[in-house]
N, C-alpha and C positions, 0 to 999 in steps of 0.2 A: 450404655443403656439407651441413650437417645437414638443411636444408630439402630438398635434392635427395634425400638418403637417405630421408627420411620419405615423400617423394612416390613414390620407387621402391618402398618397402615397401607403400604403399597400392595402387599399380598391381599389385604382385605378388599381394596379397591378393584384389583384384578378379578378376584372371586365374585364380587358383586356385579361387575360388568359381564363376566361370563354367565352368571346366573340370569342376568337381564336378557342377554342375547339368547340363551337357551330357552327361557320362558317365552320370549317373543316368538321364537321359531316354533315352539310347541303350540302356541296359541294360533299362529297362522295355519299350522297343519291341521287344526280341527276342522276347518271348512274352506281350505284354500282354493277348492275348485267350484265352490258355490253349490255343493251337493245338498246342503240343508237350507241355504238362503240364497240371496242374489250373489253373483260373483263379486268378491270384495275388492275395493280399492281400484276399480277400473271405470273410466269414463269413456263413453262412445259418442263424443260430441265434437266431431271434426268441423262442423259448420253447416252441413246441409239440413240438419234438423230432423232427419228421417227416424233416428232412434228415439229422440224425445217425443216425436208425434206418436210413435208406436206405444210408448209407455203411457202417454196421456190419453190417446184415443183408441188404442188397440190396433190389431191388424186383421186383414182378411186373407186367408190362405187357400189357394187353389189345390184341390186334390182330384184324382181320377178314380174310376172304378178299376182298380189295378191290384187285385188280390194276389198275394197277401200283404203287399206294401201299403196300400191305401184302399179303403172301400167303406161302404156304409153298412153298419151292422144291421142285419135283417130284423132283429128283435127290438133293439133300442132306437133304430133309425139315426144313430149317432156315428160320426166318423170313427174309423178304427184302422188298425194296421200299425206296423213298426214305425213307418215314417211319421204317422200321426203322434205316436207316443214319444218319439225323439223330439219332435217340434213342440209338443206340450212341455217337455222338460226344458228345452231351450228357452221357451218363453218364461217359464217359472224362474229360471236362473237370471234372466234379464229384467225381471220385474214387469213383464208385459202380461197383464191380467185379463185383458179382453180379447179373446180369440174368436173369430168367425171363420167358418169353413164353407167353401163353394165347391160342390161336386160338378165336374164338367169333363167332356172328352179331352183326351190328351192333346189333340191338335188345336184346342182352344186356350190352353193355359198361357202360352206366351203372348198371344194377342190380348188376353184379359189382363195380364200383368202390365204390358206396355200402355194399354188404355186406362190404367189405374182402376180397373174394376176390382182387382185384388192387389195385395201388397207383397206377396211371396208365393212362389210355387213350391208346394210341399210334396209333390210327386217327384221322387228322385230322378234327376236327369243327368246325362253325361255331356261333357263339353264337346262341342265341335265348332269348326270355324264359322258356319252359318249362324249358329245360335249366339256365338260371341260377338257377332256384329250388332246385335240388338239388346242383349241382356248381360247381366253379370252373374257369376257363380260364387257360391260360398266355399269355405274350406271343405275338403272331402269328409264325408261321413263314414263310408265303408266301401268295400269293393264287391262287385259281383260281375259275372260275364254273360255273354250271349250264348245260346245253344239252340240246336235244332230238335224238333220232335217229328215223328212220323206215326203212321198207324202201327199197331203192334205187328211185329214180324217184318216191318219195313218193306211192304209190297213193291214200292217203286225202285228198290235197290239203290238207295242213295248211300254211298260209302265214303265220299270225300267231296271237297269243295267243288271240284270240276264236274262231278256227276250231277250237280244241280242243273246243268244245261238241259233245256227243254222241259224242265219240270214246272209245275204250278205251285207257287209258294205263297203262303199267307203271312201277313205281318200286321201288327197293330198300327193303325194310321197315326202319323205324327211322331212316331217313335224314331229313335236313331237307327233302328233296324230298317226302316223304310228307306232312308237315304243310303244305307249300306248296300241294300239289294238293288236300288235304282241305278247304282253304278255298274251293274251287270246287264249286258244287252243280250245275253243268250238264254234267259229264262223263258219258259213257255208262256207264263203270265205271272204277274205280281198282284195278288188280291189284297185289298186294304180293308181293315175292320176297325170298328169303333169300340168294341168291347171284347174282353178276354173270352167270355162265354161263346160269342159268335165264332171267333177264329178256332177255338178248341172244338166246337161242335162240327164245323165244316171239315176239320182234319179227321175227326173220328168217323165221319160219314164218307170220307174219301173224296170230297169235293176239291180238296187241295192235296198235293203230294207231301208237303212238309210245311212246317211253320218255323219262324225264327223269333225267339223271345228270350226273356231272362231265364237262366238256368234254374234258379230256385223257384221262380214263378211257375214254370212248367211242372216241376216236381211237386209243388204244393197243390197245383190244380189236379194232377193225377191222383194224389193222395186223397183229395176231397171228392173226386169223381172216379172211383176205381172201375166203374162199369164202362167208361168210355174207352174206345180202342186207340189209346195213345201211349207212346213210349218215348223216353228221352233217347236221342240218337247219339252215336259215338262220333259223328261227323265233327271235326275240329274246324273252328273258324281261324283263318290265317291271322297271325299275330298283328299284321299291319292294319287290320280293320277291327280287331277286338276292342272291347270297351275299356274305359278307365274307371275312375272312382265315381261313386254316386254322390251327387251334390244337390243343393237346393238353389233356387234362383231368385234374384231380386232385380229391380230396375237399375240401370247403369248409374243414375243419379243418386241412388239411395246408398251412398258409401258408408255412412254411419251405421245404418241398419245392417249392412253386409258385415262390417267389422264386428258388430255385436253378436250377430248370429254365428259367424265363423269362430269367434272366440269361445262362445258357449259350446259349440261342437268340439273344438279342440280340447276343452276341459273335460268333456264327457268321454272323449276317446282316451284321455290321459288317466282318468280315475276309474275306468273300467265300466262305466255306465252303458256305453253303446255295445261293448263286448257282451254284456249280459242280455241285451235286447236282440242280438243277432239270431239266437235260436228261435225267436218268434216266427221267422220266415225260413227256418231250416239252414241258415248259414252258420258255419263254424266260426269260432272267435278269430281264427287266422284271417278272416275276411275283413278285419280292420285294415289290412294292407293288401296291396296288389301282389298277385302271385301268378306264375305262368299257368295257363290252362292247357291241359293235354287234350 
């Protein structure tokens, strides 16, 4: 009888422990990504104080007039776009409640960050060696690639990478595409622009033969301005100069803030939040990950 009672007590303890573990796991699963509150059980205090300052004082985020990723809404005069929405959610999950936004040209964002005019670059950027010398990048948020556009019908007859020789090409000043094309010495000219409207207007008017920009950005602009004589080109960019993941940027010394923002981005990729946002700019959910562009 004693043996039976001892066995019963053992089974009861095992069942109680299993129930406790199951209950604990179920409780953690309710909001383990911070989807409803701040990310639970994580501290971002490695020692430089940048995350604590962000929570206490807020942060200023640099964005560009870069439709549809970042722009100022014409009606509300408030920042809008997918990157703005991603970073608002990042801040919410990290308990950063005071957000300020600075709209500026893309070639001003890194100088503004380094000089501490802003605390984070919210216009998605791609890593390259030159940028890595002066700033640090967060975890990847999503992937998109570069593409060319020409006038409708492709009057200059641009069919491949080599056929750009002698052509006049437009690009957004300060973008990674500028450095990509500056590596070519056989272009007729490389025209630099500070707004998407200007580069698209010059292409439509035939003042440049082609432009190089983000694939989805070109498609979104065409959809918004169907009267312009612009079409996405089938010209493929060689794999060795094609882009990587879109990321956000912080100062090199702000390691705690980088960890925090990167962790929030990782959680948002894991729980499907960013996948749901990608259609805002016409990207499929597969663009959470890098894939070969044809």
